[in-house]
N, C-alpha and C positions, 0 to 999 in steps of 0.2 A: 615904490621907487627904487629901493634897494635890490628887489628881485629882478626888476627890468634892465638894472645896471649890470647885474652879475650875467643875466642872459644875454645882453648886448655883447659883453665881453666873450662870453663863449661862443657865439654866433660868428664873431670875428675870426675864430679858428673856423667855424663850419665853412664860413665863406671862403677861406683860404684854400682848404683841402676837402672840398666835397665831393662826393661822387665820382672819384677819378683814379685811374692808374695810368700809365704811359701807354701808349698804342701798343708798343712793343710787349708789354705786360700783359695786354689783352690777348694779343696775338698768341701768347704762350699757354692760354687756358684752353685744355681740349674742348673739343666742340661739344661733347657730351655734357660737359660741366656748365656751360653758358646758359645763364637763365634769361627769359625774355618776357617784356610785360609790355603791353600796347604795340606791339611791333617792333619796340626797342629793346637793346641789350641793357639788362639792369646794372646799375653801379652802384655799391654800398655807399652812404655816406662815410668819408673818411677823415680823419683829422690826426695831424701830429704835432705834438710839442712837449714842453716839460709840464708834469702835474704835481710836482712838488719842488721846493727850494732844493738847490744843488742837485736836482736828478738830471737824468739823461733823458733825451729826447725818445718818444714812444709814439705808437701810431695805434689807431683804435679805427674801428668801422663797425656798421651797422645802422639803426635807427638811432635818433637822438637818445632815446630812453636806454638803448642796448649800451652805448657808449657811455653814458654815465655810469651805469651799473658796472662796467668793465673798469672804468676809473677808479670807482669807490671801492672795488674789490683791492685795489692796491694802495689807494690813499683815502681812508674812510672820512677824512675831514676836508675832503677836496673841496675846494672853491673855484668856480669860473675866474673869478676876480685874480686867483694866482696863476691862471694857465698863460704860459707863454708859447705861443703858435709858432710853426715855421712859417717862412714866407713864400708866397706863390703869385704871380701876376694874374690878374682877373681880366677876362676879355668879354665886353659887353656887346649884345646884340646892337646894331645900329638902328633896328626897325622900330617904327613908332608902335607902342603897345597899348593896346585897349582889347576888352572882352570882344569877341566876334561871334561866337555861337556856343549854345549847350546842347549836348547830345545826351539823352538818357538811356538807361539800361544797355549799355554797350557791351559787346563782346562776352555777353552771358556771364559778366561778373556779379558776385553776390551783393545785395544791398547791405548798407551800414545803417547800424541805428542811429537815429536822430539825436540823443543824447552823446553817441561819441563824436558825430560830427560837430557838434556844439563845443566840446571839449577841445576838438582840432583848432576850431576857430577863436577860441578864447586863447589857446597856446600862440597861434600866430600873432594876434593883435598884442600879447603880451611882450613878445620878443622884440617886435617892431624892428626888424633889420633883415639885409640881404640874405637869401637863401638861394644857393647855387647849384648847378645840375652841368655835367660833360655834355659835350656835343653828341647828338645821335643818342642819348642815353635815358633812361628812367630811373629815379631814385626814390625809394621810399622813405619820407622823412620822419613820419611819426606814425604810430599804431596805438589808438587810445580806445578803451571801451569797445573794442571789436570794430571800430573804424580806422581803416588806413587811408593815409594822405600820400599822392604821388605826385611828384614834379616831373614831368617828360619834355625833353628838348629836340625838336625836330631840326634845329640848326646844327650845321658841322662843327660849330664853335662853341666853347665853353660860356654861359651866360649865367647871370645871377638876377634875382627879382625881389622886391621888397615883400616882405610876409605880410605885411598888410593888406597889399594886392591880392596876394594869394587867398588871403582870408574872405576877401571880397568876393572872389571867384566861387569858393566853397560855399560860401552864403548863397550865392545866384543859384548854385545847384540846389541845395536844400530849400530854396524858395520856389523851384521851379515844379508845380505839381504834377508835370508830366514825369518827373523823375521818381515821384513816390511809388510804392509797389501797391498793385492793385487792393482795396481793402485794409490797407495798412499805410496810413501817411507817416507813420514813424520809421519806416524803412525805406532808404533813399540809395540810389545809384545813378551817377553821371559823370560826365565830363566836360571842362569848360575850356574852350579854345581862346587862346590871345594872338592877335595879328603880329605879335613879336616872333611867331614860330615855335610857341610853346603852349602847354595844355597841363591843366591840373585834373586828377582823376580820384574820386571818392569811391570806395568800396569796402565791402564787409571782408573782415579778417580774422584770426584768431589771435589776439594781442596777449602778450605774456602777462 
């Protein structure tokens, strides 16, 4: 319960400042430096807030694992319970949301190991909170045991979705035998689409 409580407080920050910079900031990035994934521009997870009592606001970006490592490099005793996030309004998609389809072995992406996918599902279920992504962007939220989790938004507006729903979609990919690698059921790659205009992708990656 303590872990879930601290994770929830941390995800408040993630829900406020995830995967975004202003349009003008995006436009200032040289085209050669822009990263794309799934046909969308990649936006790193970003949070801003106070990480220690009496401290100034700081900004961090990357996956959740990378952000926590950055913070602990400054404040080794950091706890999400003490984090004081900056504020930002959230825009929700008005569309009804439910799983619409699953595609397997998309875009020649590498498959992910099943134990890494299981770790991602456990993480999503544990935090049980809202995860956001900017309009027309893809954000890599986590990379565990060489399995990467991407949340991609096809809407022009910023959205957020409960992590448990995303966990269900990741599980649906893992349970689809068509998404298994031929001859090895423990290697999986796929993409789950929601009627609300977003999708979740699981693929293999080199996790730190």
